[in-house]
Structure formats: C-alpha cells, structure tokens
mmCIF entry with sequence, helices, sheets and N, C-alpha, C, O atoms, coordinates in Angstrom:
data_MODEL
# 
_entry.id   MODEL 
# 
_entity.id                         1 
_entity.type                       polymer 
_entity.pdbx_number_of_molecules   1 
# 
_entity_poly.entity_id                      1 
_entity_poly.type                           'polypeptide(L)' 
_entity_poly.nstd_linkage                   no 
_entity_poly.nstd_monomer                   no 
_entity_poly.pdbx_seq_one_letter_code       MEFHENRARQPFIGFVLVGRFIKKQIILWRTRRVLQAMSDEQLKDVGLRRDEVG 
_entity_poly.pdbx_seq_one_letter_code_can   MEFHENRARQPFIGFVLVGRFIKKQIILWRTRRVLQAMSDEQLKDVGLRRDEVG 
_entity_poly.pdbx_strand_id                 A 
# 
loop_
_entity_poly_seq.entity_id 
_entity_poly_seq.num 
_entity_poly_seq.mon_id 
_entity_poly_seq.hetero 
1 1  MET n 
1 2  GLU n 
1 3  PHE n 
1 4  HIS n 
1 5  GLU n 
1 6  ASN n 
1 7  ARG n 
1 8  ALA n 
1 9  ARG n 
1 10 GLN n 
1 11 PRO n 
1 12 PHE n 
1 13 ILE n 
1 14 GLY n 
1 15 PHE n 
1 16 VAL n 
1 17 LEU n 
1 18 VAL n 
1 19 GLY n 
1 20 ARG n 
1 21 PHE n 
1 22 ILE n 
1 23 LYS n 
1 24 LYS n 
1 25 GLN n 
1 26 ILE n 
1 27 ILE n 
1 28 LEU n 
1 29 TRP n 
1 30 ARG n 
1 31 THR n 
1 32 ARG n 
1 33 ARG n 
1 34 VAL n 
1 35 LEU n 
1 36 GLN n 
1 37 ALA n 
1 38 MET n 
1 39 SER n 
1 40 ASP n 
1 41 GLU n 
1 42 GLN n 
1 43 LEU n 
1 44 LYS n 
1 45 ASP n 
1 46 VAL n 
1 47 GLY n 
1 48 LEU n 
1 49 ARG n 
1 50 ARG n 
1 51 ASP n 
1 52 GLU n 
1 53 VAL n 
1 54 GLY n 
# 
_struct_asym.id          A 
_struct_asym.entity_id   1 
# 
loop_
_struct_conf.conf_type_id 
_struct_conf.id 
_struct_conf.pdbx_PDB_helix_id 
_struct_conf.beg_label_comp_id 
_struct_conf.beg_label_asym_id 
_struct_conf.beg_label_seq_id 
_struct_conf.pdbx_beg_PDB_ins_code 
_struct_conf.end_label_comp_id 
_struct_conf.end_label_asym_id 
_struct_conf.end_label_seq_id 
_struct_conf.pdbx_end_PDB_ins_code 
_struct_conf.beg_auth_comp_id 
_struct_conf.beg_auth_asym_id 
_struct_conf.beg_auth_seq_id 
_struct_conf.end_auth_comp_id 
_struct_conf.end_auth_asym_id 
_struct_conf.end_auth_seq_id 
_struct_conf.pdbx_PDB_helix_class 
_struct_conf.details 
_struct_conf.pdbx_PDB_helix_length 
HELX_P HELX_P1 AA1 PHE A 3  ? ASN A 6  ? PHE A 3  ASN A 6  1 ? 4  
HELX_P HELX_P2 AA2 ILE A 13 ? ALA A 37 ? ILE A 13 ALA A 37 1 ? 25 
HELX_P HELX_P3 AA3 ASP A 40 ? VAL A 46 ? ASP A 40 VAL A 46 1 ? 7  
HELX_P HELX_P4 AA4 ARG A 50 ? VAL A 53 ? ARG A 50 VAL A 53 1 ? 4  
# 
_struct_conf_type.id          HELX_P 
_struct_conf_type.criteria    ? 
_struct_conf_type.reference   ? 
# 
loop_
_atom_site.group_PDB 
_atom_site.id 
_atom_site.type_symbol 
_atom_site.label_atom_id 
_atom_site.label_alt_id 
_atom_site.label_comp_id 
_atom_site.label_asym_id 
_atom_site.label_entity_id 
_atom_site.label_seq_id 
_atom_site.pdbx_PDB_ins_code 
_atom_site.Cartn_x 
_atom_site.Cartn_y 
_atom_site.Cartn_z 
_atom_site.occupancy 
_atom_site.B_iso_or_equiv 
_atom_site.pdbx_formal_charge 
_atom_site.auth_seq_id 
_atom_site.auth_comp_id 
_atom_site.auth_asym_id 
_atom_site.auth_atom_id 
_atom_site.pdbx_PDB_model_num 
ATOM 1   N N  . MET A 1 1  ? -47.209 133.639 15.286  1.00 0.00 ? 1  MET A N  1 
ATOM 2   C CA . MET A 1 1  ? -46.222 132.761 14.660  1.00 0.00 ? 1  MET A CA 1 
ATOM 3   C C  . MET A 1 1  ? -45.097 132.434 15.637  1.00 0.00 ? 1  MET A C  1 
ATOM 4   O O  . MET A 1 1  ? -44.673 133.268 16.438  1.00 0.00 ? 1  MET A O  1 
ATOM 5   N N  . GLU A 1 2  ? -44.655 131.256 15.547  1.00 0.00 ? 2  GLU A N  1 
ATOM 6   C CA . GLU A 1 2  ? -43.517 130.841 16.352  1.00 0.00 ? 2  GLU A CA 1 
ATOM 7   C C  . GLU A 1 2  ? -42.221 131.306 15.692  1.00 0.00 ? 2  GLU A C  1 
ATOM 8   O O  . GLU A 1 2  ? -42.196 131.640 14.508  1.00 0.00 ? 2  GLU A O  1 
ATOM 9   N N  . PHE A 1 3  ? -41.164 131.319 16.467  1.00 0.00 ? 3  PHE A N  1 
ATOM 10  C CA . PHE A 1 3  ? -39.873 131.772 15.946  1.00 0.00 ? 3  PHE A CA 1 
ATOM 11  C C  . PHE A 1 3  ? -39.403 130.933 14.765  1.00 0.00 ? 3  PHE A C  1 
ATOM 12  O O  . PHE A 1 3  ? -38.946 131.477 13.759  1.00 0.00 ? 3  PHE A O  1 
ATOM 13  N N  . HIS A 1 4  ? -39.512 129.622 14.879  1.00 0.00 ? 4  HIS A N  1 
ATOM 14  C CA . HIS A 1 4  ? -39.014 128.751 13.812  1.00 0.00 ? 4  HIS A CA 1 
ATOM 15  C C  . HIS A 1 4  ? -39.840 128.875 12.539  1.00 0.00 ? 4  HIS A C  1 
ATOM 16  O O  . HIS A 1 4  ? -39.363 128.501 11.468  1.00 0.00 ? 4  HIS A O  1 
ATOM 17  N N  . GLU A 1 5  ? -41.058 129.388 12.623  1.00 0.00 ? 5  GLU A N  1 
ATOM 18  C CA . GLU A 1 5  ? -41.887 129.578 11.437  1.00 0.00 ? 5  GLU A CA 1 
ATOM 19  C C  . GLU A 1 5  ? -41.577 130.886 10.721  1.00 0.00 ? 5  GLU A C  1 
ATOM 20  O O  . GLU A 1 5  ? -41.810 131.003 9.518   1.00 0.00 ? 5  GLU A O  1 
ATOM 21  N N  . ASN A 1 6  ? -41.061 131.860 11.440  1.00 0.00 ? 6  ASN A N  1 
ATOM 22  C CA . ASN A 1 6  ? -40.874 133.203 10.909  1.00 0.00 ? 6  ASN A CA 1 
ATOM 23  C C  . ASN A 1 6  ? -39.451 133.474 10.430  1.00 0.00 ? 6  ASN A C  1 
ATOM 24  O O  . ASN A 1 6  ? -39.223 134.457 9.725   1.00 0.00 ? 6  ASN A O  1 
ATOM 25  N N  . ARG A 1 7  ? -38.516 132.653 10.784  1.00 0.00 ? 7  ARG A N  1 
ATOM 26  C CA . ARG A 1 7  ? -37.126 132.936 10.432  1.00 0.00 ? 7  ARG A CA 1 
ATOM 27  C C  . ARG A 1 7  ? -36.809 132.496 9.000   1.00 0.00 ? 7  ARG A C  1 
ATOM 28  O O  . ARG A 1 7  ? -37.497 131.652 8.425   1.00 0.00 ? 7  ARG A O  1 
ATOM 29  N N  . ALA A 1 8  ? -35.757 133.088 8.446   1.00 0.00 ? 8  ALA A N  1 
ATOM 30  C CA . ALA A 1 8  ? -35.327 132.732 7.096   1.00 0.00 ? 8  ALA A CA 1 
ATOM 31  C C  . ALA A 1 8  ? -34.808 131.297 7.085   1.00 0.00 ? 8  ALA A C  1 
ATOM 32  O O  . ALA A 1 8  ? -34.238 130.820 8.066   1.00 0.00 ? 8  ALA A O  1 
ATOM 33  N N  . ARG A 1 9  ? -35.013 130.629 5.973   1.00 0.00 ? 9  ARG A N  1 
ATOM 34  C CA . ARG A 1 9  ? -34.575 129.234 5.899   1.00 0.00 ? 9  ARG A CA 1 
ATOM 35  C C  . ARG A 1 9  ? -33.063 129.113 5.794   1.00 0.00 ? 9  ARG A C  1 
ATOM 36  O O  . ARG A 1 9  ? -32.467 128.228 6.406   1.00 0.00 ? 9  ARG A O  1 
ATOM 37  N N  . GLN A 1 10 ? -32.447 129.985 5.031   1.00 0.00 ? 10 GLN A N  1 
ATOM 38  C CA . GLN A 1 10 ? -30.990 129.961 4.861   1.00 0.00 ? 10 GLN A CA 1 
ATOM 39  C C  . GLN A 1 10 ? -30.446 131.383 4.987   1.00 0.00 ? 10 GLN A C  1 
ATOM 40  O O  . GLN A 1 10 ? -30.123 132.008 3.977   1.00 0.00 ? 10 GLN A O  1 
ATOM 41  N N  . PRO A 1 11 ? -30.342 131.895 6.187   1.00 0.00 ? 11 PRO A N  1 
ATOM 42  C CA . PRO A 1 11 ? -29.970 133.302 6.345   1.00 0.00 ? 11 PRO A CA 1 
ATOM 43  C C  . PRO A 1 11 ? -28.530 133.617 5.959   1.00 0.00 ? 11 PRO A C  1 
ATOM 44  O O  . PRO A 1 11 ? -28.223 134.766 5.641   1.00 0.00 ? 11 PRO A O  1 
ATOM 45  N N  . PHE A 1 12 ? -27.656 132.643 5.978   1.00 0.00 ? 12 PHE A N  1 
ATOM 46  C CA . PHE A 1 12 ? -26.247 132.903 5.729   1.00 0.00 ? 12 PHE A CA 1 
ATOM 47  C C  . PHE A 1 12 ? -25.765 132.307 4.413   1.00 0.00 ? 12 PHE A C  1 
ATOM 48  O O  . PHE A 1 12 ? -24.571 132.050 4.260   1.00 0.00 ? 12 PHE A O  1 
ATOM 49  N N  . ILE A 1 13 ? -26.663 132.082 3.463   1.00 0.00 ? 13 ILE A N  1 
ATOM 50  C CA . ILE A 1 13 ? -26.280 131.443 2.210   1.00 0.00 ? 13 ILE A CA 1 
ATOM 51  C C  . ILE A 1 13 ? -25.269 132.290 1.443   1.00 0.00 ? 13 ILE A C  1 
ATOM 52  O O  . ILE A 1 13 ? -24.405 131.746 0.755   1.00 0.00 ? 13 ILE A O  1 
ATOM 53  N N  . GLY A 1 14 ? -25.366 133.605 1.553   1.00 0.00 ? 14 GLY A N  1 
ATOM 54  C CA . GLY A 1 14 ? -24.396 134.486 0.890   1.00 0.00 ? 14 GLY A CA 1 
ATOM 55  C C  . GLY A 1 14 ? -22.986 134.246 1.406   1.00 0.00 ? 14 GLY A C  1 
ATOM 56  O O  . GLY A 1 14 ? -22.035 134.190 0.627   1.00 0.00 ? 14 GLY A O  1 
ATOM 57  N N  . PHE A 1 15 ? -22.852 134.106 2.717   1.00 0.00 ? 15 PHE A N  1 
ATOM 58  C CA . PHE A 1 15 ? -21.547 133.844 3.307   1.00 0.00 ? 15 PHE A CA 1 
ATOM 59  C C  . PHE A 1 15 ? -21.020 132.484 2.889   1.00 0.00 ? 15 PHE A C  1 
ATOM 60  O O  . PHE A 1 15 ? -19.823 132.321 2.653   1.00 0.00 ? 15 PHE A O  1 
ATOM 61  N N  . VAL A 1 16 ? -21.905 131.516 2.798   1.00 0.00 ? 16 VAL A N  1 
ATOM 62  C CA . VAL A 1 16 ? -21.505 130.169 2.385   1.00 0.00 ? 16 VAL A CA 1 
ATOM 63  C C  . VAL A 1 16 ? -20.991 130.189 0.949   1.00 0.00 ? 16 VAL A C  1 
ATOM 64  O O  . VAL A 1 16 ? -19.961 129.586 0.650   1.00 0.00 ? 16 VAL A O  1 
ATOM 65  N N  . LEU A 1 17 ? -21.701 130.877 0.064   1.00 0.00 ? 17 LEU A N  1 
ATOM 66  C CA . LEU A 1 17 ? -21.286 130.947 -1.338  1.00 0.00 ? 17 LEU A CA 1 
ATOM 67  C C  . LEU A 1 17 ? -19.958 131.673 -1.497  1.00 0.00 ? 17 LEU A C  1 
ATOM 68  O O  . LEU A 1 17 ? -19.112 131.248 -2.284  1.00 0.00 ? 17 LEU A O  1 
ATOM 69  N N  . VAL A 1 18 ? -19.766 132.752 -0.767  1.00 0.00 ? 18 VAL A N  1 
ATOM 70  C CA . VAL A 1 18 ? -18.488 133.473 -0.821  1.00 0.00 ? 18 VAL A CA 1 
ATOM 71  C C  . VAL A 1 18 ? -17.365 132.589 -0.290  1.00 0.00 ? 18 VAL A C  1 
ATOM 72  O O  . VAL A 1 18 ? -16.270 132.572 -0.852  1.00 0.00 ? 18 VAL A O  1 
ATOM 73  N N  . GLY A 1 19 ? -17.624 131.865 0.773   1.00 0.00 ? 19 GLY A N  1 
ATOM 74  C CA . GLY A 1 19 ? -16.610 130.965 1.335   1.00 0.00 ? 19 GLY A CA 1 
ATOM 75  C C  . GLY A 1 19 ? -16.225 129.863 0.363   1.00 0.00 ? 19 GLY A C  1 
ATOM 76  O O  . GLY A 1 19 ? -15.048 129.528 0.235   1.00 0.00 ? 19 GLY A O  1 
ATOM 77  N N  . ARG A 1 20 ? -17.215 129.296 -0.325  1.00 0.00 ? 20 ARG A N  1 
ATOM 78  C CA . ARG A 1 20 ? -16.919 128.256 -1.312  1.00 0.00 ? 20 ARG A CA 1 
ATOM 79  C C  . ARG A 1 20 ? -16.082 128.810 -2.460  1.00 0.00 ? 20 ARG A C  1 
ATOM 80  O O  . ARG A 1 20 ? -15.148 128.159 -2.927  1.00 0.00 ? 20 ARG A O  1 
ATOM 81  N N  . PHE A 1 21 ? -16.423 130.022 -2.914  1.00 0.00 ? 21 PHE A N  1 
ATOM 82  C CA . PHE A 1 21 ? -15.677 130.652 -4.001  1.00 0.00 ? 21 PHE A CA 1 
ATOM 83  C C  . PHE A 1 21 ? -14.225 130.879 -3.602  1.00 0.00 ? 21 PHE A C  1 
ATOM 84  O O  . PHE A 1 21 ? -13.312 130.589 -4.375  1.00 0.00 ? 21 PHE A O  1 
ATOM 85  N N  . ILE A 1 22 ? -14.015 131.391 -2.410  1.00 0.00 ? 22 ILE A N  1 
ATOM 86  C CA . ILE A 1 22 ? -12.646 131.646 -1.931  1.00 0.00 ? 22 ILE A CA 1 
ATOM 87  C C  . ILE A 1 22 ? -11.870 130.343 -1.823  1.00 0.00 ? 22 ILE A C  1 
ATOM 88  O O  . ILE A 1 22 ? -10.698 130.288 -2.196  1.00 0.00 ? 22 ILE A O  1 
ATOM 89  N N  . LYS A 1 23 ? -12.504 129.302 -1.321  1.00 0.00 ? 23 LYS A N  1 
ATOM 90  C CA . LYS A 1 23 ? -11.834 128.009 -1.185  1.00 0.00 ? 23 LYS A CA 1 
ATOM 91  C C  . LYS A 1 23 ? -11.415 127.460 -2.549  1.00 0.00 ? 23 LYS A C  1 
ATOM 92  O O  . LYS A 1 23 ? -10.306 126.948 -2.701  1.00 0.00 ? 23 LYS A O  1 
ATOM 93  N N  . LYS A 1 24 ? -12.313 127.569 -3.550  1.00 0.00 ? 24 LYS A N  1 
ATOM 94  C CA . LYS A 1 24 ? -11.978 127.100 -4.892  1.00 0.00 ? 24 LYS A CA 1 
ATOM 95  C C  . LYS A 1 24 ? -10.838 127.902 -5.496  1.00 0.00 ? 24 LYS A C  1 
ATOM 96  O O  . LYS A 1 24 ? -9.984  127.344 -6.184  1.00 0.00 ? 24 LYS A O  1 
ATOM 97  N N  . GLN A 1 25 ? -10.815 129.198 -5.247  1.00 0.00 ? 25 GLN A N  1 
ATOM 98  C CA . GLN A 1 25 ? -9.748  130.034 -5.787  1.00 0.00 ? 25 GLN A CA 1 
ATOM 99  C C  . GLN A 1 25 ? -8.399  129.685 -5.159  1.00 0.00 ? 25 GLN A C  1 
ATOM 100 O O  . GLN A 1 25 ? -7.378  129.679 -5.847  1.00 0.00 ? 25 GLN A O  1 
ATOM 101 N N  . ILE A 1 26 ? -8.390  129.397 -3.869  1.00 0.00 ? 26 ILE A N  1 
ATOM 102 C CA . ILE A 1 26 ? -7.146  129.014 -3.196  1.00 0.00 ? 26 ILE A CA 1 
ATOM 103 C C  . ILE A 1 26 ? -6.633  127.698 -3.757  1.00 0.00 ? 26 ILE A C  1 
ATOM 104 O O  . ILE A 1 26 ? -5.436  127.561 -4.011  1.00 0.00 ? 26 ILE A O  1 
ATOM 105 N N  . ILE A 1 27 ? -7.519  126.727 -3.953  1.00 0.00 ? 27 ILE A N  1 
ATOM 106 C CA . ILE A 1 27 ? -7.108  125.440 -4.525  1.00 0.00 ? 27 ILE A CA 1 
ATOM 107 C C  . ILE A 1 27 ? -6.562  125.630 -5.934  1.00 0.00 ? 27 ILE A C  1 
ATOM 108 O O  . ILE A 1 27 ? -5.544  125.038 -6.292  1.00 0.00 ? 27 ILE A O  1 
ATOM 109 N N  . LEU A 1 28 ? -7.234  126.453 -6.734  1.00 0.00 ? 28 LEU A N  1 
ATOM 110 C CA . LEU A 1 28 ? -6.782  126.730 -8.091  1.00 0.00 ? 28 LEU A CA 1 
ATOM 111 C C  . LEU A 1 28 ? -5.414  127.396 -8.092  1.00 0.00 ? 28 LEU A C  1 
ATOM 112 O O  . LEU A 1 28 ? -4.558  127.044 -8.904  1.00 0.00 ? 28 LEU A O  1 
ATOM 113 N N  . TRP A 1 29 ? -5.195  128.351 -7.195  1.00 0.00 ? 29 TRP A N  1 
ATOM 114 C CA . TRP A 1 29 ? -3.916  129.055 -7.104  1.00 0.00 ? 29 TRP A CA 1 
ATOM 115 C C  . TRP A 1 29 ? -2.791  128.095 -6.706  1.00 0.00 ? 29 TRP A C  1 
ATOM 116 O O  . TRP A 1 29 ? -1.700  128.149 -7.272  1.00 0.00 ? 29 TRP A O  1 
ATOM 117 N N  . ARG A 1 30 ? -3.052  127.228 -5.743  1.00 0.00 ? 30 ARG A N  1 
ATOM 118 C CA . ARG A 1 30 ? -2.037  126.250 -5.312  1.00 0.00 ? 30 ARG A CA 1 
ATOM 119 C C  . ARG A 1 30 ? -1.713  125.258 -6.431  1.00 0.00 ? 30 ARG A C  1 
ATOM 120 O O  . ARG A 1 30 ? -0.554  124.895 -6.628  1.00 0.00 ? 30 ARG A O  1 
ATOM 121 N N  . THR A 1 31 ? -2.740  124.825 -7.161  1.00 0.00 ? 31 THR A N  1 
ATOM 122 C CA . THR A 1 31 ? -2.532  123.881 -8.257  1.00 0.00 ? 31 THR A CA 1 
ATOM 123 C C  . THR A 1 31 ? -1.672  124.505 -9.349  1.00 0.00 ? 31 THR A C  1 
ATOM 124 O O  . THR A 1 31 ? -0.746  123.870 -9.855  1.00 0.00 ? 31 THR A O  1 
ATOM 125 N N  . ARG A 1 32 ? -1.974  125.734 -9.708  1.00 0.00 ? 32 ARG A N  1 
ATOM 126 C CA . ARG A 1 32 ? -1.183  126.423 -10.732 1.00 0.00 ? 32 ARG A CA 1 
ATOM 127 C C  . ARG A 1 32 ? 0.268   126.581 -10.290 1.00 0.00 ? 32 ARG A C  1 
ATOM 128 O O  . ARG A 1 32 ? 1.189   126.417 -11.089 1.00 0.00 ? 32 ARG A O  1 
ATOM 129 N N  . ARG A 1 33 ? 0.462   126.899 -9.020  1.00 0.00 ? 33 ARG A N  1 
ATOM 130 C CA . ARG A 1 33 ? 1.822   127.081 -8.509  1.00 0.00 ? 33 ARG A CA 1 
ATOM 131 C C  . ARG A 1 33 ? 2.610   125.778 -8.579  1.00 0.00 ? 33 ARG A C  1 
ATOM 132 O O  . ARG A 1 33 ? 3.785   125.783 -8.948  1.00 0.00 ? 33 ARG A O  1 
ATOM 133 N N  . VAL A 1 34 ? 1.978   124.669 -8.231  1.00 0.00 ? 34 VAL A N  1 
ATOM 134 C CA . VAL A 1 34 ? 2.644   123.366 -8.290  1.00 0.00 ? 34 VAL A CA 1 
ATOM 135 C C  . VAL A 1 34 ? 2.976   123.002 -9.730  1.00 0.00 ? 34 VAL A C  1 
ATOM 136 O O  . VAL A 1 34 ? 4.078   122.537 -10.021 1.00 0.00 ? 34 VAL A O  1 
ATOM 137 N N  . LEU A 1 35 ? 2.012   123.216 -10.640 1.00 0.00 ? 35 LEU A N  1 
ATOM 138 C CA . LEU A 1 35 ? 2.243   122.887 -12.047 1.00 0.00 ? 35 LEU A CA 1 
ATOM 139 C C  . LEU A 1 35 ? 3.349   123.741 -12.657 1.00 0.00 ? 35 LEU A C  1 
ATOM 140 O O  . LEU A 1 35 ? 4.134   123.250 -13.469 1.00 0.00 ? 35 LEU A O  1 
ATOM 141 N N  . GLN A 1 36 ? 3.418   125.003 -12.277 1.00 0.00 ? 36 GLN A N  1 
ATOM 142 C CA . GLN A 1 36 ? 4.464   125.873 -12.805 1.00 0.00 ? 36 GLN A CA 1 
ATOM 143 C C  . GLN A 1 36 ? 5.848   125.463 -12.314 1.00 0.00 ? 36 GLN A C  1 
ATOM 144 O O  . GLN A 1 36 ? 6.849   125.740 -12.976 1.00 0.00 ? 36 GLN A O  1 
ATOM 145 N N  . ALA A 1 37 ? 5.911   124.806 -11.161 1.00 0.00 ? 37 ALA A N  1 
ATOM 146 C CA . ALA A 1 37 ? 7.192   124.378 -10.608 1.00 0.00 ? 37 ALA A CA 1 
ATOM 147 C C  . ALA A 1 37 ? 7.677   123.060 -11.216 1.00 0.00 ? 37 ALA A C  1 
ATOM 148 O O  . ALA A 1 37 ? 8.832   122.679 -11.027 1.00 0.00 ? 37 ALA A O  1 
ATOM 149 N N  . MET A 1 38 ? 6.800   122.366 -11.942 1.00 0.00 ? 38 MET A N  1 
ATOM 150 C CA . MET A 1 38 ? 7.170   121.077 -12.526 1.00 0.00 ? 38 MET A CA 1 
ATOM 151 C C  . MET A 1 38 ? 8.022   121.269 -13.775 1.00 0.00 ? 38 MET A C  1 
ATOM 152 O O  . MET A 1 38 ? 7.909   122.275 -14.474 1.00 0.00 ? 38 MET A O  1 
ATOM 153 N N  . SER A 1 39 ? 8.871   120.292 -14.038 1.00 0.00 ? 39 SER A N  1 
ATOM 154 C CA . SER A 1 39 ? 9.694   120.331 -15.245 1.00 0.00 ? 39 SER A CA 1 
ATOM 155 C C  . SER A 1 39 ? 8.851   119.934 -16.456 1.00 0.00 ? 39 SER A C  1 
ATOM 156 O O  . SER A 1 39 ? 7.733   119.439 -16.315 1.00 0.00 ? 39 SER A O  1 
ATOM 157 N N  . ASP A 1 40 ? 9.405   120.158 -17.641 1.00 0.00 ? 40 ASP A N  1 
ATOM 158 C CA . ASP A 1 40 ? 8.686   119.813 -18.867 1.00 0.00 ? 40 ASP A CA 1 
ATOM 159 C C  . ASP A 1 40 ? 8.417   118.315 -18.957 1.00 0.00 ? 40 ASP A C  1 
ATOM 160 O O  . ASP A 1 40 ? 7.371   117.899 -19.454 1.00 0.00 ? 40 ASP A O  1 
ATOM 161 N N  . GLU A 1 41 ? 9.359   117.504 -18.478 1.00 0.00 ? 41 GLU A N  1 
ATOM 162 C CA . GLU A 1 41 ? 9.175   116.064 -18.506 1.00 0.00 ? 41 GLU A CA 1 
ATOM 163 C C  . GLU A 1 41 ? 8.036   115.630 -17.582 1.00 0.00 ? 41 GLU A C  1 
ATOM 164 O O  . GLU A 1 41 ? 7.230   114.768 -17.932 1.00 0.00 ? 41 GLU A O  1 
ATOM 165 N N  . GLN A 1 42 ? 7.985   116.236 -16.411 1.00 0.00 ? 42 GLN A N  1 
ATOM 166 C CA . GLN A 1 42 ? 6.911   115.906 -15.472 1.00 0.00 ? 42 GLN A CA 1 
ATOM 167 C C  . GLN A 1 42 ? 5.553   116.328 -16.024 1.00 0.00 ? 42 GLN A C  1 
ATOM 168 O O  . GLN A 1 42 ? 4.566   115.607 -15.879 1.00 0.00 ? 42 GLN A O  1 
ATOM 169 N N  . LEU A 1 43 ? 5.510   117.485 -16.651 1.00 0.00 ? 43 LEU A N  1 
ATOM 170 C CA . LEU A 1 43 ? 4.260   117.938 -17.248 1.00 0.00 ? 43 LEU A CA 1 
ATOM 171 C C  . LEU A 1 43 ? 3.819   117.012 -18.370 1.00 0.00 ? 43 LEU A C  1 
ATOM 172 O O  . LEU A 1 43 ? 2.627   116.757 -18.543 1.00 0.00 ? 43 LEU A O  1 
ATOM 173 N N  . LYS A 1 44 ? 4.790   116.507 -19.135 1.00 0.00 ? 44 LYS A N  1 
ATOM 174 C CA . LYS A 1 44 ? 4.465   115.586 -20.214 1.00 0.00 ? 44 LYS A CA 1 
ATOM 175 C C  . LYS A 1 44 ? 3.864   114.301 -19.654 1.00 0.00 ? 44 LYS A C  1 
ATOM 176 O O  . LYS A 1 44 ? 2.940   113.737 -20.239 1.00 0.00 ? 44 LYS A O  1 
ATOM 177 N N  . ASP A 1 45 ? 4.392   113.838 -18.513 1.00 0.00 ? 45 ASP A N  1 
ATOM 178 C CA . ASP A 1 45 ? 3.847   112.639 -17.869 1.00 0.00 ? 45 ASP A CA 1 
ATOM 179 C C  . ASP A 1 45 ? 2.390   112.843 -17.455 1.00 0.00 ? 45 ASP A C  1 
ATOM 180 O O  . ASP A 1 45 ? 1.592   111.906 -17.502 1.00 0.00 ? 45 ASP A O  1 
ATOM 181 N N  . VAL A 1 46 ? 2.047   114.055 -17.055 1.00 0.00 ? 46 VAL A N  1 
ATOM 182 C CA . VAL A 1 46 ? 0.690   114.365 -16.635 1.00 0.00 ? 46 VAL A CA 1 
ATOM 183 C C  . VAL A 1 46 ? -0.212  114.591 -17.854 1.00 0.00 ? 46 VAL A C  1 
ATOM 184 O O  . VAL A 1 46 ? -1.434  114.490 -17.754 1.00 0.00 ? 46 VAL A O  1 
ATOM 185 N N  . GLY A 1 47 ? 0.389   114.893 -18.987 1.00 0.00 ? 47 GLY A N  1 
ATOM 186 C CA . GLY A 1 47 ? -0.381  115.131 -20.188 1.00 0.00 ? 47 GLY A CA 1 
ATOM 187 C C  . GLY A 1 47 ? -0.592  116.600 -20.494 1.00 0.00 ? 47 GLY A C  1 
ATOM 188 O O  . GLY A 1 47 ? -1.546  116.969 -21.180 1.00 0.00 ? 47 GLY A O  1 
ATOM 189 N N  . LEU A 1 48 ? 0.300   117.442 -19.984 1.00 0.00 ? 48 LEU A N  1 
ATOM 190 C CA . LEU A 1 48 ? 0.211   118.873 -20.214 1.00 0.00 ? 48 LEU A CA 1 
ATOM 191 C C  . LEU A 1 48 ? 1.464   119.401 -20.897 1.00 0.00 ? 48 LEU A C  1 
ATOM 192 O O  . LEU A 1 48 ? 2.520   118.769 -20.879 1.00 0.00 ? 48 LEU A O  1 
ATOM 193 N N  . ARG A 1 49 ? 1.318   120.570 -21.494 1.00 0.00 ? 49 ARG A N  1 
ATOM 194 C CA . ARG A 1 49 ? 2.469   121.272 -22.055 1.00 0.00 ? 49 ARG A CA 1 
ATOM 195 C C  . ARG A 1 49 ? 2.702   122.545 -21.256 1.00 0.00 ? 49 ARG A C  1 
ATOM 196 O O  . ARG A 1 49 ? 1.816   123.004 -20.536 1.00 0.00 ? 49 ARG A O  1 
ATOM 197 N N  . ARG A 1 50 ? 3.884   123.109 -21.384 1.00 0.00 ? 50 ARG A N  1 
ATOM 198 C CA . ARG A 1 50 ? 4.245   124.307 -20.631 1.00 0.00 ? 50 ARG A CA 1 
ATOM 199 C C  . ARG A 1 50 ? 3.272   125.466 -20.926 1.00 0.00 ? 50 ARG A C  1 
ATOM 200 O O  . ARG A 1 50 ? 2.897   126.214 -20.024 1.00 0.00 ? 50 ARG A O  1 
ATOM 201 N N  . ASP A 1 51 ? 2.876   125.602 -22.191 1.00 0.00 ? 51 ASP A N  1 
ATOM 202 C CA . ASP A 1 51 ? 1.996   126.742 -22.539 1.00 0.00 ? 51 ASP A CA 1 
ATOM 203 C C  . ASP A 1 51 ? 0.569   126.546 -22.021 1.00 0.00 ? 51 ASP A C  1 
ATOM 204 O O  . ASP A 1 51 ? -0.191  127.513 -21.961 1.00 0.00 ? 51 ASP A O  1 
ATOM 205 N N  . GLU A 1 52 ? 0.192   125.339 -21.651 1.00 0.00 ? 52 GLU A N  1 
ATOM 206 C CA . GLU A 1 52 ? -1.137  125.104 -21.085 1.00 0.00 ? 52 GLU A CA 1 
ATOM 207 C C  . GLU A 1 52 ? -1.203  125.438 -19.593 1.00 0.00 ? 52 GLU A C  1 
ATOM 208 O O  . GLU A 1 52 ? -2.284  125.659 -19.047 1.00 0.00 ? 52 GLU A O  1 
ATOM 209 N N  . VAL A 1 53 ? -0.055  125.471 -18.949 1.00 0.00 ? 53 VAL A N  1 
ATOM 210 C CA . VAL A 1 53 ? -0.007  125.710 -17.500 1.00 0.00 ? 53 VAL A CA 1 
ATOM 211 C C  . VAL A 1 53 ? -0.166  127.188 -17.197 1.00 0.00 ? 53 VAL A C  1 
ATOM 212 O O  . VAL A 1 53 ? -0.878  127.546 -16.258 1.00 0.00 ? 53 VAL A O  1 
ATOM 213 N N  . GLY A 1 54 ? 0.467   128.041 -17.952 1.00 0.00 ? 54 GLY A N  1 
ATOM 214 C CA . GLY A 1 54 ? 0.563   129.470 -17.740 1.00 0.00 ? 54 GLY A CA 1 
ATOM 215 C C  . GLY A 1 54 ? -0.691  130.131 -17.403 1.00 0.00 ? 54 GLY A C  1 
ATOM 216 O O  . GLY A 1 54 ? -0.715  131.345 -17.203 1.00 0.00 ? 54 GLY A O  1 
# 
C-alpha cells in the first residue's frame, strides 16, 4: 500500500471540532457582554428585554 492509501482521511477532526466549539463560545461570551452593557432603550430597539439578556 502506498502512504496516501493507508493514512486516515481526517486525522485531526477532533482538534477541528474542539477549535470550532471554542470559537463559538468566545463569540457567545462577547455577544452577551455587549448586550449586558446596553441600556434598556437600546435593548428595546433590538427587540430584547433585560431579563432575556442575563
């Protein structure tokens, strides 16, 4: 068998999935922080209430 026939197709898929999860969590954390810093009027403009942000 040649090398390209014997190797795994996606050897680092676990690392890719963990990286995607971490990236999504960072985006979620930043979004929550921005929303918590907004005033009630600004949240109303976006269509949210204070108790929905928490």
